C-alpha positions as CSV (number, residue, x, y, z in Angstrom):
1,M,-0.2,0.1,-0.1
2,A,1.6,3.4,-0.8
3,V,1.7,5.9,1.5
4,T,1.7,9.6,0.6
5,T,3.5,12.3,2.9
6,M,2.2,15.9,2.6
7,I,4.6,18.8,3.5
8,D,2.7,21.8,4.3
9,S,3.4,24.7,3.0
10,P,4.1,27.6,5.2
11,A,1.2,29.4,4.6
12,V,-0.7,26.2,5.4
13,A,1.4,25.6,8.3
14,T,0.8,29.2,9.6
15,G,-2.7,29.1,8.6
16,A,-2.6,32.5,6.6
17,T,-2.3,33.3,3.6
18,P,0.5,35.8,2.2
19,R,-2.2,38.7,1.7
20,A,-3.3,38.2,5.7
21,R,0.4,38.1,6.8
22,R,1.2,41.5,4.9
23,R,-2.5,42.9,6.5
24,G,-0.9,41.9,9.7
25,T,2.4,43.3,9.2
26,F,0.9,46.7,8.3
27,G,-1.1,46.6,11.0
28,A,1.5,46.4,13.7
29,D,3.1,48.9,11.7
30,K,0.4,51.4,11.9
31,L,0.3,50.6,15.8
32,W,4.0,51.4,16.0
33,A,3.6,54.5,14.2
34,L,0.7,55.6,16.3
35,A,2.7,55.1,19.5
36,F,5.5,57.1,18.2
37,V,3.5,60.0,17.1
38,T,0.7,60.1,20.1
39,P,3.2,61.9,22.3
40,Y,4.2,64.8,19.7
41,V,0.6,65.4,18.9
42,A,-0.2,65.3,22.6
43,I,2.6,68.1,23.0
44,F,1.3,70.0,20.0
45,I,-2.5,70.0,21.6
46,A,-0.8,71.0,24.7
47,F,1.6,74.0,23.9
48,V,0.2,75.2,20.7
49,I,-3.4,74.6,20.0
50,Y,-4.8,75.0,23.9
51,P,-2.9,78.2,24.3
52,V,-3.6,79.6,20.8
53,G,-7.3,78.9,21.4
54,Y,-7.3,80.0,25.0
55,G,-5.8,83.2,24.2
56,L,-8.7,83.5,21.4
57,W,-10.9,82.8,23.7
58,L,-10.0,85.2,26.3
59,G,-9.8,88.1,23.8
60,S,-13.0,87.8,22.4
61,D,-15.0,89.7,25.0
62,P,-16.3,92.7,23.6
63,A,-16.2,94.9,26.8
64,S,-12.2,94.4,26.6
65,Y,-12.2,95.9,23.1
66,R,-14.4,98.8,24.4
67,A,-12.0,99.4,27.6
68,L,-9.2,99.2,25.3
69,F,-9.8,101.4,22.6
70,G,-11.1,104.1,25.5
71,D,-7.6,104.0,26.7
72,P,-5.6,107.4,25.9
73,V,-2.4,105.4,25.9
74,Y,-3.4,102.8,23.5
75,P,-3.6,105.3,20.5
76,R,0.0,106.7,21.0
77,T,1.1,102.9,21.3
78,V,-0.1,101.7,18.1
79,V,1.7,104.9,16.6
80,N,4.8,103.4,18.6
81,T,4.4,100.0,17.1
82,L,4.3,101.7,13.6
83,L,7.2,103.4,14.3
84,Y,9.0,100.8,15.8
85,L,8.7,98.7,12.8
86,L,9.2,101.2,10.1
87,F,12.6,102.3,11.3
88,G,13.8,99.5,13.4
89,V,13.2,97.1,10.7
90,N,14.2,98.9,7.2
91,L,17.2,100.5,9.0
92,K,18.3,97.3,10.3
93,L,18.1,95.3,6.9
94,L,19.2,98.1,4.9
95,L,22.6,98.3,7.1
96,A,23.0,94.4,7.3
97,L,22.7,94.6,3.5
98,L,25.7,97.1,3.2
99,L,27.7,95.3,6.1
100,S,27.3,92.0,4.1
101,G,29.4,93.6,1.1
102,F,31.6,95.0,3.7
103,F,32.5,91.4,5.2
104,M,32.8,89.7,2.0
105,R,36.2,91.2,1.8
106,K,39.2,88.5,2.0
107,G,41.8,88.9,4.9
108,W,42.0,87.3,8.7
109,W,41.0,91.2,9.9
110,T,38.1,90.8,7.8
111,K,37.2,87.5,9.6
112,F,38.1,89.0,12.9
113,L,36.1,92.0,12.8
114,L,33.0,89.8,12.1
115,L,33.6,87.6,14.8
116,V,33.7,91.0,17.3
117,F,30.6,91.9,15.1
118,M,28.7,88.8,16.1
119,L,28.9,89.3,19.9
120,P,26.0,91.6,20.6
121,W,23.7,88.9,19.0
122,A,25.3,86.1,20.6
123,M,24.9,87.7,24.4
124,P,21.9,87.6,26.1
125,A,19.3,89.9,25.0
126,L,18.6,91.0,28.9
127,S,22.2,91.6,29.6
128,S,22.7,93.8,26.9
129,Y,19.2,95.8,26.9
130,L,20.1,96.5,30.4
131,S,23.7,97.7,29.6
132,I,22.2,100.1,27.2
133,N,19.5,101.2,30.2
134,W,22.2,102.0,32.0
135,M,24.3,103.5,29.1
136,L,21.8,106.0,28.6
137,N,20.9,106.9,32.1
138,G,20.9,111.0,32.5
139,Q,22.5,110.9,35.7
140,W,25.4,108.6,35.9
141,G,25.0,107.1,32.4
142,L,28.2,106.5,30.5
143,I,27.2,108.6,27.5
144,N,26.3,111.3,29.7
145,N,29.5,111.4,31.8
146,L,31.6,111.3,28.6
147,I,29.8,114.2,27.4
148,W,30.3,116.1,30.5
149,Q,34.1,115.3,30.7
150,V,34.5,116.3,27.3
151,A,32.2,119.3,26.5
152,Q,31.2,120.5,30.0
153,V,27.2,120.3,29.2
154,D,24.6,118.1,30.3
155,G,23.8,115.1,28.0
156,P,20.4,114.6,26.2
157,P,17.7,113.1,28.7
158,W,17.9,110.1,26.7
159,L,15.3,107.9,28.7
160,D,13.5,110.8,29.8
161,S,12.1,112.5,26.5
162,P,9.3,110.2,24.8
163,G,11.2,111.1,21.4
164,F,14.6,110.1,22.8
165,A,13.5,107.3,25.0
166,L,11.5,105.6,21.5
167,G,14.7,106.3,19.3
168,S,16.8,104.4,22.2
169,V,14.5,101.6,21.9
170,I,14.9,101.3,18.1
171,Y,18.9,101.9,18.6
172,G,18.9,99.0,20.8
173,H,16.5,96.7,18.8
174,I,18.9,97.6,15.4
175,W,22.4,97.0,17.7
176,K,21.3,93.7,19.0
177,W,19.8,92.1,15.6
178,L,21.9,93.7,13.0
179,P,24.6,90.8,13.1
180,F,22.2,88.4,12.7
181,W,20.7,89.9,9.5
182,T,24.4,90.5,8.4
183,L,25.3,87.2,9.1
184,I,21.6,86.0,6.7
185,F,22.7,88.8,3.9
186,L,26.4,87.3,3.9
187,A,25.3,83.6,3.3
188,G,23.1,85.1,0.3
189,R,25.9,87.2,-1.1
190,M,28.1,83.9,-0.8
191,A,25.5,82.1,-3.0
192,V,26.0,84.4,-5.9
193,P,27.8,83.1,-8.5
194,V,31.4,84.3,-9.0
195,E,31.1,84.3,-12.8
196,L,28.4,87.0,-12.9
197,Y,30.9,89.4,-10.8
198,E,33.7,88.2,-13.1
199,A,31.8,89.0,-16.3
200,A,30.7,92.1,-14.8
201,D,34.6,93.3,-14.1
202,V,35.4,92.5,-17.9
203,D,32.6,94.9,-18.9
204,G,34.0,97.7,-16.9
205,A,31.5,97.7,-14.1
206,S,31.8,99.8,-10.8
207,R,31.1,98.6,-7.3
208,I,27.6,100.3,-7.4
209,Q,27.1,98.9,-11.3
210,K,27.6,95.3,-9.6
211,F,25.6,95.9,-6.5
212,N,22.8,97.3,-9.0
213,H,22.8,95.1,-11.2
214,V,23.9,91.5,-10.1
215,T,23.6,91.5,-6.4
216,L,20.6,93.7,-5.9
217,P,18.2,91.3,-8.2
218,L,19.7,88.3,-7.3
219,M,19.2,88.9,-3.8
220,A,15.5,90.9,-3.8
221,G,13.5,87.9,-3.2
222,M,15.8,87.1,-0.1
223,Y,15.5,90.7,0.9
224,L,11.9,91.1,0.6
225,V,11.4,87.5,2.8
226,C,14.0,88.7,5.7
227,T,11.8,92.0,5.8
228,M,8.9,90.3,6.4
229,L,10.2,87.9,9.0
230,S,11.9,90.6,10.5
231,T,8.5,92.6,10.9
232,I,6.8,89.5,12.4
233,W,9.6,89.0,15.0
234,A,9.6,92.8,16.0
235,L,5.8,92.9,16.0
236,G,6.2,90.5,19.1
237,D,9.3,91.8,20.2
238,F,9.2,92.5,24.2
239,N,12.6,92.7,25.7
240,A,13.8,96.3,24.1
241,V,11.0,98.4,25.4
242,R,10.8,96.5,28.4
243,F,14.4,96.6,29.4
244,I,15.3,100.0,27.9
245,S,12.7,102.4,28.5
246,G,10.5,100.1,30.5
247,G,7.4,101.7,28.5
248,G,8.3,105.5,30.0
249,P,8.2,108.1,30.6
250,A,4.6,108.2,31.7
251,L,3.7,105.4,29.3
252,S,5.0,106.6,26.3
253,T,6.8,104.3,24.6
254,H,4.8,101.5,24.9
255,V,4.2,99.2,22.0
256,L,1.7,96.5,21.4
257,A,3.2,93.6,23.0
258,T,4.4,95.6,26.1
259,L,1.5,97.1,26.7
260,G,-0.5,93.8,26.7
261,I,1.7,92.3,29.3
262,R,1.2,95.7,31.4
263,N,-2.5,95.3,30.9
264,A,-2.6,91.2,31.7
265,F,-0.2,91.3,34.7
266,E,0.5,95.1,35.9
267,L,-3.1,95.7,35.9
268,G,-4.4,92.1,36.5
269,D,-6.7,92.0,33.6
270,P,-5.7,88.8,31.4
271,K,-8.6,89.6,28.5
272,L,-7.6,93.2,28.2
273,G,-4.0,92.2,28.0
274,M,-5.0,89.8,25.5
275,A,-7.5,92.2,23.3
276,T,-4.3,94.5,23.1
277,V,-2.2,91.6,21.2
278,L,-4.9,90.4,19.2
279,T,-5.4,94.0,17.4
280,A,-2.0,93.6,15.9
281,L,-3.4,90.4,13.8
282,P,-4.7,92.8,11.1
283,L,-1.1,93.4,10.1
284,L,0.2,90.1,11.0
285,I,-2.2,87.6,9.3
286,P,-1.3,89.6,6.0
287,L,2.4,89.3,6.5
288,V,2.3,85.7,7.1
289,I,0.2,85.1,4.2
290,L,2.8,87.3,2.0
291,L,5.4,85.3,3.4
292,M,4.2,81.9,2.7
293,R,3.4,82.9,-0.9
294,Q,6.7,84.2,-1.1
295,L,8.4,81.2,-0.1
296,R,6.2,79.2,-2.5
297,R,7.3,81.5,-5.1
298,S,10.8,80.9,-4.6
299,E,10.4,76.9,-4.5
300,V,8.9,77.1,-7.8
301,T,11.8,79.4,-9.2
302,I,14.4,77.2,-7.7
């Protein structure tokens, strides 16, 4: 009598088809992916979505806006914010663009100057702004003491006059962030092909002509992106005003960021403070949209 033996295949031995095994593998992968993603989603909800939603809820009370628009400090704050953005951002980026050309020079001394130039940005913001506050003190500040020793006259009331105080805040912001944007533009200049400058030299172009016809057109998109990004950052800048002028004299140098902190914590009204900050949204949202469009346009160009 013939005896037949059957060797079970893996599919028969395991009792599952290849499709079922693949489905089980994919299911296990999904579980692992879900296990790894869940902490990040929880952190994003806890530290991004919840604070933003809670802030919008705090700033949704119409009574807060009526109180804010009735505050005589608020109109001056809006003007200060616009001046802070107009002069602080544009002067800073213009100087950064020009200084980036200077630091393109070859030589060890240029690299040494760049290293020294970067120190204000590398230092903590608190110590930098407090140093400026001490130097501009009208009674015993370094600058007024030097003016007295040299000319035997009293120096300007840097922090006791609204105009001088706001100018000092703008100067402090520029001094702190100028090295960072100079480094950004220096990297942009290094990305410009050297052949274009060599061709301009063959044509007998001057430095100004090379800047106008080679550097500026190639860096225009980058300059626009940096301007919008710097404006967004400066709109939320709290440190410069807080630690240089403190919003004084007589609350005359507040910007929206510092006035919102004052209303929320010093006056003990979080809803009013959030309403103050949210009034910057009509300027902030278009800037973010324009920034995203410009970045998308740059990706298409590349």
